[in-house]
Wavefront OBJ file of the C-alpha trace (Angstrom):
o trace
v 0.000 0.000 0.000
v 1.480 3.374 -0.986
v 1.081 6.604 0.922
v -1.398 9.100 -0.548
v 0.107 11.841 -2.673
v 0.527 15.127 -0.789
v -2.026 17.836 -1.348
v -0.848 21.044 -3.088
v -0.916 22.783 0.305
v 1.302 20.090 1.841
v 3.691 20.107 -1.123
v 4.198 23.875 -0.748
v 5.310 23.563 2.878
v 8.968 23.819 3.847
v 9.796 20.625 5.738
v 12.091 20.341 8.762
v 13.270 17.080 10.348
v 14.387 16.970 13.997
v 16.185 13.643 14.471
v 17.671 14.002 17.986
v 16.067 14.401 21.387
v 15.439 17.964 22.488
v 12.647 20.210 23.666
v 11.766 21.970 20.378
v 8.887 24.004 21.787
v 6.038 24.913 19.472
v 6.077 22.883 16.250
v 3.138 24.646 14.597
v 4.410 27.382 12.287
v 2.610 28.677 9.213
v 4.266 27.541 6.003
v 6.297 24.785 7.674
v 5.919 21.117 8.460
v 8.178 20.193 11.382
v 8.589 16.485 12.097
v 10.104 15.616 15.466
v 11.436 12.111 16.055
v 14.081 12.045 18.773
v 16.772 9.340 18.540
v 15.902 8.459 14.947
v 18.225 5.653 13.848
v 20.739 6.386 11.115
v 19.195 4.169 8.455
v 15.844 5.903 8.879
v 17.502 9.329 8.779
v 19.326 8.433 5.554
v 16.096 7.207 4.008
v 13.898 10.146 4.935
v 16.280 13.099 4.704
v 15.833 13.707 0.931
v 12.241 14.766 1.701
v 13.322 17.732 3.853
v 14.570 21.290 3.432
v 16.315 21.392 6.812
v 17.754 18.995 9.416
v 18.074 19.751 13.135
v 20.336 17.655 15.377
v 22.063 17.692 18.736
v 25.436 15.956 19.219
v 24.217 12.370 18.686
v 23.700 12.317 14.912
v 26.876 12.390 12.808
v 26.234 14.689 9.866
v 29.033 13.331 7.698
v 29.548 13.060 3.951
v 27.320 10.014 3.707
v 24.414 11.814 5.332
v 24.954 15.024 3.352
v 25.175 13.153 0.054
v 22.065 11.142 0.924
v 20.113 14.362 1.509
v 20.206 15.338 -2.146
v 19.551 18.807 -3.576
v 16.519 19.680 -1.442
v 18.400 20.109 1.853
v 19.434 23.726 2.420
v 20.006 24.166 6.175
v 21.518 22.098 9.005
v 20.756 23.267 12.538
v 22.759 22.128 15.568
v 21.102 22.675 18.919
v 23.820 23.919 21.257
v 27.317 25.323 20.932
v 29.623 22.930 19.092
v 29.339 21.559 15.575
v 31.867 18.757 16.118
v 29.388 16.192 14.791
v 28.984 18.038 11.479
v 31.473 17.839 8.587
v 31.487 21.613 8.298
v 33.873 21.844 5.347
v 31.894 19.357 3.270
v 28.576 20.986 4.184
v 30.048 24.318 3.083
v 31.299 22.845 -0.179
v 27.789 21.619 -0.858
v 26.430 25.124 -0.200
v 24.578 24.085 2.964
v 24.074 26.675 5.665
v 25.030 25.405 9.127
v 23.485 27.100 12.166
v 23.854 26.631 15.884
v 22.372 28.162 19.022
v 25.412 28.828 21.189
v 23.876 31.422 23.483
v 21.271 29.019 24.848
v 23.821 27.032 26.863
v 26.121 29.848 27.912
v 25.052 30.306 31.515
v 24.733 26.576 32.169
v 28.177 25.812 30.735
v 29.808 28.684 32.591
v 28.228 27.734 35.895
v 29.449 24.139 35.512
v 33.012 25.371 34.944
v 32.801 27.509 38.090
v 31.359 24.526 39.974
v 34.347 22.401 38.926
v 36.696 25.184 39.963
v 35.151 25.442 43.446
v 34.858 21.655 43.869
v 38.514 21.166 42.927
v 39.685 23.910 45.260
v 37.862 22.377 48.245
v 38.493 18.703 47.457
v 34.812 17.867 47.068
v 35.376 14.776 44.903
v 38.110 13.430 47.172
v 36.101 13.932 50.339
v 32.970 12.458 48.791
v 34.702 9.248 47.679
v 36.563 8.802 50.993
v 33.452 9.388 53.077
v 31.476 6.852 51.033
v 34.344 4.382 51.595
v 34.073 4.835 55.363
v 37.004 7.214 55.865
v 36.234 10.372 57.836
v 39.155 12.592 56.849
v 38.831 16.041 58.439
v 42.516 16.910 58.130
v 42.356 17.658 54.414
v 43.013 21.334 53.647
v 41.460 22.971 50.604
v 42.018 26.338 48.969
v 40.132 29.632 49.219
v 39.485 31.292 45.871
v 39.242 34.822 47.238
v 42.226 36.917 46.084
v 43.491 34.089 43.897
v 44.131 34.709 40.176
v 42.097 32.821 37.605
v 43.439 32.428 34.085
v 40.820 32.082 31.340
v 41.845 30.808 27.915
v 39.175 32.044 25.505
v 37.195 35.148 26.447
v 34.147 34.428 24.314
v 30.555 34.202 25.516
v 31.133 31.472 28.106
v 34.562 32.695 29.163
v 33.088 36.155 29.767
v 30.411 34.732 32.067
v 33.050 32.727 33.965
v 35.047 35.937 34.387
v 32.014 37.698 35.836
v 31.258 34.860 38.265
v 34.911 34.608 39.323
v 34.999 38.328 40.041
v 31.930 37.762 42.218
v 34.083 35.336 44.197
v 36.619 38.172 44.597
v 39.124 36.526 42.275
v 41.519 38.418 40.028
v 40.966 37.458 36.391
v 43.532 37.303 33.592
v 42.625 36.048 30.112
v 44.368 35.072 26.896
v 42.436 35.464 23.657
v 44.213 36.970 20.628
v 40.927 37.317 18.722
v 39.172 39.590 21.227
v 39.717 43.386 21.123
v 41.122 45.330 24.056
v 37.777 47.083 24.511
v 36.144 43.849 25.674
v 38.857 43.205 28.254
v 38.389 46.740 29.531
v 34.610 46.391 29.654
v 34.842 43.160 31.639
v 37.583 44.423 33.959
v 39.844 41.536 32.903
v 43.623 41.813 32.566
v 44.946 40.854 29.141
v 47.800 38.345 28.785
v 49.685 38.885 25.540
v 50.656 35.215 25.292
v 49.574 31.919 26.784
v 52.933 31.598 28.564
v 52.421 35.009 30.161
v 49.060 33.867 31.515
v 50.361 30.533 32.828
v 53.141 32.159 34.822
v 50.848 34.288 36.981
v 47.676 32.303 37.732
v 46.559 30.044 40.563
v 43.887 28.328 38.483
v 43.155 27.919 34.784
v 39.980 27.190 32.841
v 39.661 26.814 29.066
v 36.759 28.052 26.946
v 37.813 27.778 23.296
v 36.450 25.661 20.447
v 38.391 22.530 19.530
v 40.454 23.287 16.426
v 43.852 22.271 15.076
v 45.196 25.336 16.858
v 43.666 24.566 20.258
v 43.912 20.759 20.325
v 46.483 19.932 23.027
v 47.325 23.603 23.544
v 47.639 22.921 27.291
v 50.120 20.048 27.371
v 52.809 18.859 29.770
v 55.028 21.870 29.030
v 52.231 24.361 29.679
v 51.019 22.633 32.862
v 54.600 22.681 34.173
v 54.604 26.478 33.790
v 51.696 26.789 36.232
v 52.475 27.424 39.883
v 52.841 24.292 41.979
v 49.472 23.669 43.605
v 47.414 25.210 40.798
v 43.931 24.051 39.725
v 42.944 23.215 36.125
v 39.431 22.951 34.650
v 38.255 21.819 31.222
v 34.523 22.089 30.659
v 34.847 23.110 27.015
v 36.017 20.369 24.639
v 37.953 17.175 25.267
v 41.603 17.425 24.256
v 42.193 21.150 24.730
v 44.040 20.141 27.913
v 46.072 17.055 27.012
v 44.506 14.174 28.945
v 47.642 12.208 29.829
v 49.548 15.376 30.713
v 46.767 16.364 33.111
v 46.812 12.955 34.798
v 50.602 13.052 35.120
v 50.494 16.520 36.698
v 47.934 15.291 39.255
v 49.930 12.168 40.116
v 53.131 14.187 40.544
v 51.410 16.650 42.847
v 52.254 19.635 40.646
v 48.527 20.295 40.270
v 46.485 20.549 43.466
v 43.315 19.309 41.772
v 41.390 19.467 38.513
v 37.889 19.194 37.088
v 36.778 17.916 33.678
v 33.403 17.661 31.975
v 34.683 16.476 28.599
v 36.755 13.651 27.130
v 38.441 13.179 23.772
v 36.397 9.998 23.270
v 33.006 9.854 24.939
v 31.957 7.907 26.861
v 35.372 6.968 28.290
v 36.518 3.350 28.360
v 36.802 1.600 31.766
v 40.606 1.912 31.633
v 40.664 5.641 30.863
v 43.438 7.289 32.938
v 41.051 9.975 34.235
v 39.095 7.362 36.158
v 42.035 6.529 38.422
v 43.573 10.000 38.714
v 43.764 11.580 42.186
v 41.915 14.788 43.034
v 40.075 14.875 39.712
v 36.387 15.715 39.567
v 34.523 14.260 36.582
v 31.110 14.931 35.059
v 29.603 13.354 31.951
v 29.608 16.308 29.521
v 26.839 18.063 31.418
v 27.663 21.650 30.476
v 24.393 22.227 28.627
v 22.273 19.951 30.763
v 19.979 22.170 32.761
v 16.224 22.396 32.455
v 16.510 26.054 31.522
v 19.151 25.529 28.819
v 17.306 22.621 27.233
v 14.128 24.667 26.959
v 16.038 27.531 25.377
v 18.190 25.571 22.955
v 15.416 23.602 21.248
v 13.143 26.561 20.665
v 16.064 28.764 19.611
v 17.508 26.442 16.968
v 14.052 25.790 15.492
v 13.446 29.536 15.259
v 16.809 30.140 13.584
v 16.342 27.353 11.054
v 12.891 28.654 10.082
v 14.280 32.173 9.703
v 17.118 30.858 7.533
v 14.710 29.023 5.246
v 13.013 32.383 4.729
v 16.376 34.002 3.905
v 17.356 35.549 7.251
v 20.777 34.149 8.306
v 21.552 36.901 10.796
v 21.610 34.576 13.829
v 23.693 31.509 14.475
v 25.337 31.085 11.054
v 28.496 29.000 11.523
v 29.743 28.931 7.926
v 28.313 32.170 6.532
v 28.558 35.818 7.518
v 25.622 37.218 9.462
v 24.062 39.330 6.740
v 20.973 40.700 8.402
v 18.882 43.416 6.836
v 20.822 46.178 8.594
v 24.171 44.798 7.425
v 22.898 44.360 3.896
v 21.660 47.931 3.866
v 25.035 49.214 5.053
v 27.302 46.977 2.968
v 25.184 46.175 -0.084
v 27.243 48.343 -2.441
v 30.530 47.021 -1.037
v 29.399 43.395 -1.424
v 28.665 44.112 -5.081
v 32.029 45.854 -5.402
v 33.868 42.892 -3.835
v 32.216 40.484 -6.258
v 33.194 42.635 -9.251
v 36.794 43.062 -8.075
v 37.056 39.304 -7.638
v 35.625 38.619 -11.097
v 38.011 41.066 -12.760
v 41.021 39.510 -11.016
v 39.916 35.980 -11.911
v 40.317 36.979 -15.576
v 43.554 38.913 -15.119
v 45.280 36.216 -13.042
v 43.369 32.949 -12.625
v 44.618 30.266 -10.254
v 46.130 32.595 -7.665
v 47.348 31.061 -4.407
v 47.180 34.258 -2.335
v 44.358 36.772 -2.036
v 44.956 39.891 0.039
v 42.114 42.305 0.790
v 42.928 45.730 2.221
v 40.283 48.022 3.714
v 41.005 51.742 3.898
v 38.838 54.263 5.724
v 35.798 53.981 7.972
v 33.146 51.581 6.657
v 29.467 51.815 7.645
v 29.647 48.279 9.142
v 32.227 45.557 9.744
v 33.509 44.943 6.188
v 34.505 41.296 6.818
v 31.691 39.914 4.567
v 33.232 41.824 1.661
v 36.170 39.386 1.746
v 33.738 36.550 1.105
v 32.119 38.428 -1.764
v 35.593 38.916 -3.314
v 36.108 35.136 -3.158
v 32.672 34.521 -4.668
v 33.619 36.696 -7.634
v 37.128 35.285 -7.952
v 36.007 31.636 -7.876
v 33.054 32.112 -10.225
v 33.578 30.083 -13.359
v 36.668 28.318 -12.020
v 34.997 25.474 -10.136
v 32.298 22.880 -10.619
v 30.678 24.142 -7.437
v 28.711 27.381 -7.567
v 30.458 29.726 -5.127
v 28.239 31.676 -2.774
v 28.479 33.536 0.507
v 28.243 30.212 2.356
v 30.769 28.055 0.551
v 33.277 30.529 -0.939
v 35.805 30.351 1.904
v 35.656 26.548 1.986
v 36.135 26.387 -1.785
v 39.118 28.721 -1.501
v 40.703 26.575 1.221
v 40.145 23.438 -0.863
v 42.074 25.063 -3.701
v 44.921 26.110 -1.433
v 44.131 29.815 -1.589
v 45.559 31.775 1.330
v 43.474 34.728 2.465
v 44.953 37.789 4.152
v 43.050 40.815 5.452
v 44.590 44.194 6.200
v 43.105 47.359 7.638
v 44.754 50.705 7.012
v 43.940 54.292 7.816
v 42.239 56.757 5.538
v 42.448 56.424 1.784
v 44.283 59.392 0.269
v 41.566 59.960 -2.329
v 38.316 58.396 -1.068
v 36.346 58.037 2.136
v 36.603 54.254 1.829
v 38.495 51.966 -0.497
v 38.797 48.207 -1.001
v 42.043 47.008 -2.598
v 42.470 43.374 -3.652
v 45.803 41.864 -4.640
v 46.183 38.315 -5.933
v 49.452 36.431 -6.361
v 50.028 33.334 -8.449
v 52.544 31.541 -10.597
v 54.027 28.212 -11.512
v 56.769 28.264 -8.886
v 59.320 29.817 -11.243
v 57.761 33.214 -11.801
v 55.321 34.850 -9.413
v 52.899 37.430 -10.745
v 50.590 39.823 -8.953
v 47.530 41.751 -10.048
v 45.884 44.517 -8.041
v 42.527 46.223 -8.393
v 40.735 48.601 -6.075
v 37.393 50.265 -5.773
v 34.991 52.304 -3.728
v 31.262 52.935 -3.565
v 29.476 56.121 -4.580
v 26.046 55.971 -2.981
v 25.367 52.300 -3.667
v 27.220 52.096 -6.994
v 30.657 50.430 -7.203
v 33.510 52.289 -8.885
v 36.941 51.081 -9.942
v 39.619 53.311 -8.419
v 42.809 51.359 -9.059
v 44.290 49.005 -11.644
v 47.828 47.911 -10.821
v 49.525 51.097 -9.582
v 47.367 53.370 -11.718
v 44.519 55.493 -10.444
v 41.330 55.228 -12.483
v 37.693 56.045 -11.916
v 35.274 53.867 -13.827
v 31.974 52.119 -13.291
v 32.754 48.384 -13.501
v 29.944 47.275 -15.763
v 29.828 45.111 -18.864
v 33.053 44.555 -20.796
v 36.192 46.447 -19.818
v 39.180 46.833 -22.115
v 42.353 47.459 -20.107
v 45.216 48.776 -22.216
v 48.691 50.044 -21.303
v 50.904 52.246 -23.432
v 53.606 54.858 -23.316
v 52.148 58.242 -22.409
v 52.213 59.747 -25.917
v 49.536 61.556 -27.932
v 47.335 59.563 -30.246
v 46.974 56.261 -28.374
v 43.354 56.745 -27.364
v 42.436 58.131 -30.785
v 43.935 55.182 -32.674
v 42.200 52.659 -30.418
v 38.858 54.506 -30.581
v 39.044 54.605 -34.372
v 39.700 50.863 -34.527
v 36.800 50.068 -32.199
v 34.528 52.380 -34.177
v 35.375 50.556 -37.396
v 33.962 47.406 -35.812
v 30.818 49.158 -34.574
v 31.844 48.696 -30.919
v 30.480 51.496 -28.755
v 32.564 52.962 -25.912
v 30.345 53.518 -22.866
v 32.983 54.975 -20.535
v 36.668 55.804 -20.311
v 39.271 56.367 -17.582
v 42.902 57.365 -18.003
v 45.827 57.005 -15.619
v 49.580 57.366 -15.719
v 52.513 56.932 -13.394
v 54.326 60.047 -14.643
v 54.291 62.363 -17.641
v 55.741 60.613 -20.668
v 56.028 57.312 -18.815
v 53.832 54.235 -18.605
v 50.121 54.995 -18.943
v 46.991 52.915 -18.656
v 43.507 53.525 -19.949
v 40.331 51.548 -19.505
v 37.286 51.555 -21.745
v 33.902 50.079 -20.901
v 32.350 48.566 -24.019
v 28.768 47.659 -24.852
v 29.905 44.501 -26.665
v 32.658 41.932 -26.319
v 35.617 41.727 -28.654
v 36.410 38.566 -30.556
v 39.856 36.972 -30.002
v 40.832 38.250 -33.452
v 39.776 41.808 -32.627
v 41.675 41.730 -29.318
v 44.763 40.535 -31.189
v 44.463 43.532 -33.556
v 44.253 45.887 -30.561
v 47.489 44.420 -29.223
v 49.154 44.888 -32.611
v 48.632 48.663 -32.568
v 52.002 50.424 -32.342
v 50.723 52.613 -29.489
v 49.634 49.660 -27.290
v 51.989 47.703 -25.013
v 49.397 45.259 -23.662
v 45.625 44.809 -23.697
v 43.175 42.638 -21.768
v 39.418 42.283 -21.996
v 37.476 41.386 -18.845
v 33.811 41.193 -17.978
v 32.796 42.812 -14.711
l 1 2 3 4 5 6 7 8 9 10 11 12 13 14 15 16 17 18 19 20 21 22 23 24 25 26 27 28 29 30 31 32 33 34 35 36 37 38 39 40 41 42 43 44 45 46 47 48 49 50 51 52 53 54 55 56 57 58 59 60 61 62 63 64 65 66 67 68 69 70 71 72 73 74 75 76 77 78 79 80 81 82 83 84 85 86 87 88 89 90 91 92 93 94 95 96 97 98 99 100 101 102 103 104 105 106 107 108 109 110 111 112 113 114 115 116 117 118 119 120 121 122 123 124 125 126 127 128 129 130 131 132 133 134 135 136 137 138 139 140 141 142 143 144 145 146 147 148 149 150 151 152 153 154 155 156 157 158 159 160 161 162 163 164 165 166 167 168 169 170 171 172 173 174 175 176 177 178 179 180 181 182 183 184 185 186 187 188 189 190 191 192 193 194 195 196 197 198 199 200 201 202 203 204 205 206 207 208 209 210 211 212 213 214 215 216 217 218 219 220 221 222 223 224 225 226 227 228 229 230 231 232 233 234 235 236 237 238 239 240 241 242 243 244 245 246 247 248 249 250 251 252 253 254 255 256 257 258 259 260 261 262 263 264 265 266 267 268 269 270 271 272 273 274 275 276 277 278 279 280 281 282 283 284 285 286 287 288 289 290 291 292 293 294 295 296 297 298 299 300 301 302 303 304 305 306 307 308 309 310 311 312 313 314 315 316 317 318 319 320 321 322 323 324 325 326 327 328 329 330 331 332 333 334 335 336 337 338 339 340 341 342 343 344 345 346 347 348 349 350 351 352 353 354 355 356 357 358 359 360 361 362 363 364 365 366 367 368 369 370 371 372 373 374 375 376 377 378 379 380 381 382 383 384 385 386 387 388 389 390 391 392 393 394 395 396 397 398 399 400 401 402 403 404 405 406 407 408 409 410 411 412 413 414 415 416 417 418 419 420 421 422 423 424 425 426 427 428 429 430 431 432 433 434 435 436 437 438 439 440 441 442 443 444 445 446 447 448 449 450 451 452 453 454 455 456 457 458 459 460 461 462 463 464 465 466 467 468 469 470 471 472 473 474 475 476 477 478 479 480 481 482 483 484 485 486 487 488 489 490 491 492 493 494 495 496 497 498 499 500 501 502 503 504 505 506 507 508 509 510 511 512 513 514 515 516 517 518 519 520 521 522 523 524 525 526 527 528 529 530 531 532 533 534 535 536 537 538
């Protein structure tokens, strides 16, 4: 017996599958069909996923290549309830153009409070006393540590680290933090002392807690060498991600007595095996990855990730986007012209120097909003036409990484000629000869303008076909080229001239209504007044 065909109303609905246990809140939303089946087995998920526009998970379901490929073209959004996206193959999802969202704020207070609990429990020997008392030993001679006036070192001053800092200050602790990605203004606002390096932090603290994501950079960042730099009798806490503090190094430091005590909520492999070294380590408090497990957090996280996924399916990715810039309506209004400019600069450079291995974007002046999304729009333009995947604001950075493109971002002071300016330089070559190409632009109102080609100043609307020609600065070059184009019936829509110095190298750009054939471009290059000529489409 086959299922009845969906009605037109049902077929028009956007469908969302929730395959892990959570409290999703209200599932009735106009225009959507939300199917909740907690703990759905993998085979069933693989079978049903092609019918859905979005998938929502917690940490249980592994959203790997197999699952993503099984989803087919209909899937657009993957939502992860909670902070981490460790269970999602983020690079592959990005390559497939899938938007990945999370709801990190929902768990912040719960995770921070658990870290503080571990800190206090370790300082007072709660785990040790509990186990001894249950074993019939009444040990009242054990001496713990007061936290008042001690110095806490926080590695990672993000959302959770900031809450830990606030709670620690409530305990009258001094707080020092290391986070190279956070501006000084945040440290000042929180009343937290900044450590320039991790070693600087380790040398001055009585306790340390980590609150960074698990990346290649942070995996094992607190190892035996770093723990040895802590004061003898220090306390260490990891309630973030397993492996940020090296597990064996932590156990060794506890056995040697260099660490007074420690607390962990996370393991590299969960659940731990019966012979895991943590289970026999002295003065180590352990919880079973409970950072997000409070009634309040669970109510928040389910409803929040559902709301964000529904918004994303309607085009609003301003909240929770993990692999795409947060382009809300306000940002789009402020940066719309610059996003268009970035795309055009990237497209022009892709024709002047395809296959570059370095892309450098320089921002000059004061922009109406954080210009970081413009970098992505440059990559979208540069990669267009050079890959089987269609680059977009979600997958462009992943596509660039896959092709070995290094991305650098610079911020400089005022532009000498414009209120704002975006300059993009690409570098490429075959290993024997490196070449660079540079273009720059600005925005007038909401309209992009070219301002720079190589070292030449120009001012031209980047639209349609652009003929870029260089020559010696002598009379007659423009006239000869214009006459040739006119003989072919090619109309010149705009022109910009630039030169390095009088009588030296000059460059002029013409916007054309029509393309030139390869034969026509060859004739342009054969003119005695032309040194080089390129045709690009903006």
